[in-house]
C-alpha positions as CSV (number, residue, x, y, z in Angstrom):
1,V,-13.3,8.5,-3.3
2,L,-14.5,5.0,-4.1
3,H,-14.8,5.9,-7.8
4,Y,-11.2,7.3,-7.8
5,I,-9.9,4.2,-6.1
6,E,-11.8,2.0,-8.5
7,Q,-10.5,3.9,-11.6
8,L,-6.9,3.9,-10.2
9,C,-7.1,0.1,-9.7
10,I,-8.4,-0.4,-13.2
11,K,-5.6,1.7,-14.7
12,A,-3.0,-0.2,-12.5
13,L,-4.3,-3.5,-13.8
14,N,-3.6,-2.3,-17.4
15,V,-0.1,-1.0,-16.5
16,G,1.5,-4.0,-14.8
17,K,1.1,-7.8,-15.1
18,P,-2.2,-9.0,-16.5
19,N,-4.8,-9.7,-13.9
20,R,-2.4,-8.7,-11.1
21,L,-2.5,-5.5,-9.0
22,G,0.8,-4.5,-7.5
23,L,2.1,-1.6,-5.4
24,D,4.6,-0.7,-8.0
25,D,1.8,-0.2,-10.5
26,I,0.1,2.2,-8.1
27,Y,3.3,4.0,-7.5
28,Y,3.8,4.4,-11.2
29,L,0.4,5.9,-11.7
30,I,0.7,8.5,-8.9
31,R,4.4,9.3,-9.2
32,R,3.7,12.8,-10.6
33,D,1.4,13.8,-7.7
34,Q,3.9,14.4,-5.0
35,K,1.2,14.7,-2.3
36,K,-0.4,11.4,-3.0
37,Y,2.9,9.7,-3.5
38,A,4.2,10.8,-0.2
39,R,1.0,9.9,1.6
40,V,1.0,6.4,0.1
41,K,4.6,5.9,1.2
42,E,3.8,7.2,4.7
43,L,0.7,5.0,5.1
44,L,2.6,1.9,3.9
45,S,5.5,2.6,6.2
46,M,3.1,3.1,9.2
47,S,1.4,-0.2,8.3
48,E,4.7,-2.0,8.4
49,E,5.6,-0.5,11.7
50,L,2.2,-1.6,13.1
51,K,2.7,-5.2,11.8
52,K,6.1,-5.4,13.5
53,A,4.7,-4.0,16.8
54,R,1.8,-6.4,16.8
55,K,4.1,-9.3,16.1
56,A,6.4,-8.3,18.9
57,F,3.5,-7.9,21.2
58,D,2.1,-11.3,20.2
59,D,5.5,-13.0,20.6
60,A,5.9,-11.4,24.1
61,K,2.4,-12.5,25.1
62,N,3.2,-16.1,24.0
63,I,6.3,-16.2,26.1
64,D,4.4,-15.6,29.3
């Protein structure tokens, strides 16, 4: 798994802006593999939801 991620990141660095790794570059590389693409979208969406929930919780905690 680590080898796959390392190779994917190296390829993504060559695709996009020099010396800059972006999500769009990862999307571009996995766009043909529907399972991986859907999973990445799902995990990023879940991550955003968790960030929002943590922020709301911290904001509510600071009010008390």
